[in-house]
PyMOL CGO cylinders between C-alpha atoms (Angstrom):
from pymol import cmd
from pymol.cgo import CYLINDER

trace = [
    CYLINDER, -0.02, 0.05, -0.01, 1.77, 2.97, -1.19, 0.3, 1, 1, 1, 1, 1, 1,
    CYLINDER, 1.77, 2.97, -1.19, -0.18, 5.66, 0.60, 0.3, 1, 1, 1, 1, 1, 1,
    CYLINDER, -0.18, 5.66, 0.60, 1.24, 4.59, 3.78, 0.3, 1, 1, 1, 1, 1, 1,
    CYLINDER, 1.24, 4.59, 3.78, 4.66, 5.65, 2.77, 0.3, 1, 1, 1, 1, 1, 1,
    CYLINDER, 4.66, 5.65, 2.77, 4.94, 9.31, 3.59, 0.3, 1, 1, 1, 1, 1, 1,
    CYLINDER, 4.94, 9.31, 3.59, 8.04, 9.91, 1.63, 0.3, 1, 1, 1, 1, 1, 1,
    CYLINDER, 8.04, 9.91, 1.63, 6.88, 10.69, -1.97, 0.3, 1, 1, 1, 1, 1, 1,
    CYLINDER, 6.88, 10.69, -1.97, 3.68, 12.35, -0.81, 0.3, 1, 1, 1, 1, 1, 1,
    CYLINDER, 3.68, 12.35, -0.81, 5.11, 14.44, 1.53, 0.3, 1, 1, 1, 1, 1, 1,
    CYLINDER, 5.11, 14.44, 1.53, 7.64, 15.70, -0.98, 0.3, 1, 1, 1, 1, 1, 1,
    CYLINDER, 7.64, 15.70, -0.98, 4.73, 16.28, -3.38, 0.3, 1, 1, 1, 1, 1, 1,
    CYLINDER, 4.73, 16.28, -3.38, 2.50, 18.33, -0.90, 0.3, 1, 1, 1, 1, 1, 1,
    CYLINDER, 2.50, 18.33, -0.90, 5.55, 20.41, -0.25, 0.3, 1, 1, 1, 1, 1, 1,
    CYLINDER, 5.55, 20.41, -0.25, 6.71, 20.96, -3.68, 0.3, 1, 1, 1, 1, 1, 1,
    CYLINDER, 6.71, 20.96, -3.68, 3.06, 21.93, -4.67, 0.3, 1, 1, 1, 1, 1, 1,
    CYLINDER, 3.06, 21.93, -4.67, 2.50, 24.18, -1.51, 0.3, 1, 1, 1, 1, 1, 1,
    CYLINDER, 2.50, 24.18, -1.51, 5.84, 26.15, -2.65, 0.3, 1, 1, 1, 1, 1, 1,
    CYLINDER, 5.84, 26.15, -2.65, 4.80, 26.33, -6.18, 0.3, 1, 1, 1, 1, 1, 1,
    CYLINDER, 4.80, 26.33, -6.18, 1.23, 27.96, -4.97, 0.3, 1, 1, 1, 1, 1, 1,
    CYLINDER, 1.23, 27.96, -4.97, 2.82, 30.26, -2.47, 0.3, 1, 1, 1, 1, 1, 1,
    CYLINDER, 2.82, 30.26, -2.47, 5.67, 31.39, -4.76, 0.3, 1, 1, 1, 1, 1, 1,
    CYLINDER, 5.67, 31.39, -4.76, 4.04, 31.67, -8.39, 0.3, 1, 1, 1, 1, 1, 1,
    CYLINDER, 4.04, 31.67, -8.39, 0.25, 31.24, -8.21, 0.3, 1, 1, 1, 1, 1, 1,
    CYLINDER, 0.25, 31.24, -8.21, -0.57, 33.39, -5.04, 0.3, 1, 1, 1, 1, 1, 1,
    CYLINDER, -0.57, 33.39, -5.04, 1.42, 36.42, -5.98, 0.3, 1, 1, 1, 1, 1, 1,
    CYLINDER, 1.42, 36.42, -5.98, 0.18, 36.48, -10.02, 0.3, 1, 1, 1, 1, 1, 1,
    CYLINDER, 0.18, 36.48, -10.02, -3.43, 36.17, -8.57, 0.3, 1, 1, 1, 1, 1, 1,
    CYLINDER, -3.43, 36.17, -8.57, -2.97, 39.00, -6.06, 0.3, 1, 1, 1, 1, 1, 1,
    CYLINDER, -2.97, 39.00, -6.06, -1.50, 41.19, -8.93, 0.3, 1, 1, 1, 1, 1, 1,
    CYLINDER, -1.50, 41.19, -8.93, -5.15, 41.50, -10.65, 0.3, 1, 1, 1, 1, 1, 1,
    CYLINDER, -5.15, 41.50, -10.65, -6.83, 44.91, -10.02, 0.3, 1, 1, 1, 1, 1, 1,
    CYLINDER, -6.83, 44.91, -10.02, -10.78, 45.20, -10.34, 0.3, 1, 1, 1, 1, 1, 1,
    CYLINDER, -10.78, 45.20, -10.34, -11.63, 47.54, -13.10, 0.3, 1, 1, 1, 1, 1, 1,
    CYLINDER, -11.63, 47.54, -13.10, -14.09, 49.36, -11.08, 0.3, 1, 1, 1, 1, 1, 1,
    CYLINDER, -14.09, 49.36, -11.08, -13.45, 50.26, -7.82, 0.3, 1, 1, 1, 1, 1, 1,
    CYLINDER, -13.45, 50.26, -7.82, -16.74, 50.19, -5.37, 0.3, 1, 1, 1, 1, 1, 1,
    CYLINDER, -16.74, 50.19, -5.37, -18.00, 53.54, -4.93, 0.3, 1, 1, 1, 1, 1, 1,
    CYLINDER, -18.00, 53.54, -4.93, -18.85, 54.24, -1.26, 0.3, 1, 1, 1, 1, 1, 1,
    CYLINDER, -18.85, 54.24, -1.26, -22.52, 54.90, -0.76, 0.3, 1, 1, 1, 1, 1, 1,
    CYLINDER, -22.52, 54.90, -0.76, -23.76, 58.15, 0.35, 0.3, 1, 1, 1, 1, 1, 1,
    CYLINDER, -23.76, 58.15, 0.35, -24.52, 58.86, 3.99, 0.3, 1, 1, 1, 1, 1, 1,
    CYLINDER, -24.52, 58.86, 3.99, -27.91, 60.34, 3.09, 0.3, 1, 1, 1, 1, 1, 1,
    CYLINDER, -27.91, 60.34, 3.09, -30.69, 57.79, 3.36, 0.3, 1, 1, 1, 1, 1, 1,
    CYLINDER, -30.69, 57.79, 3.36, -32.68, 57.00, 0.16, 0.3, 1, 1, 1, 1, 1, 1,
    CYLINDER, -32.68, 57.00, 0.16, -36.30, 58.31, 0.47, 0.3, 1, 1, 1, 1, 1, 1,
    CYLINDER, -36.30, 58.31, 0.47, -38.66, 55.65, -0.78, 0.3, 1, 1, 1, 1, 1, 1,
    CYLINDER, -38.66, 55.65, -0.78, -41.82, 56.91, -2.03, 0.3, 1, 1, 1, 1, 1, 1,
    CYLINDER, -41.82, 56.91, -2.03, -45.04, 54.50, -2.16, 0.3, 1, 1, 1, 1, 1, 1,
    CYLINDER, -45.04, 54.50, -2.16, -45.88, 52.88, -5.24, 0.3, 1, 1, 1, 1, 1, 1,
    CYLINDER, -45.88, 52.88, -5.24, -48.79, 53.94, -7.33, 0.3, 1, 1, 1, 1, 1, 1,
    CYLINDER, -48.79, 53.94, -7.33, -51.07, 50.85, -7.58, 0.3, 1, 1, 1, 1, 1, 1,
    CYLINDER, -51.07, 50.85, -7.58, -53.30, 51.75, -10.44, 0.3, 1, 1, 1, 1, 1, 1,
    CYLINDER, -53.30, 51.75, -10.44, -55.27, 48.54, -10.39, 0.3, 1, 1, 1, 1, 1, 1,
    CYLINDER, -55.27, 48.54, -10.39, -56.20, 48.44, -6.70, 0.3, 1, 1, 1, 1, 1, 1,
]
cmd.load_cgo(trace, "trace")
């Protein structure tokens, strides 16, 4: 049962995490959003009642 031998699997795990941390994560974090979210106004929106012509 080769899955009980931790030697090759631990090496694969550490190499995979090293590649993710060193290469993939920084490239993902370099992406920027095209539209920055705008801050909402502090003034509350005044909602008016709907006009229900069929009622």
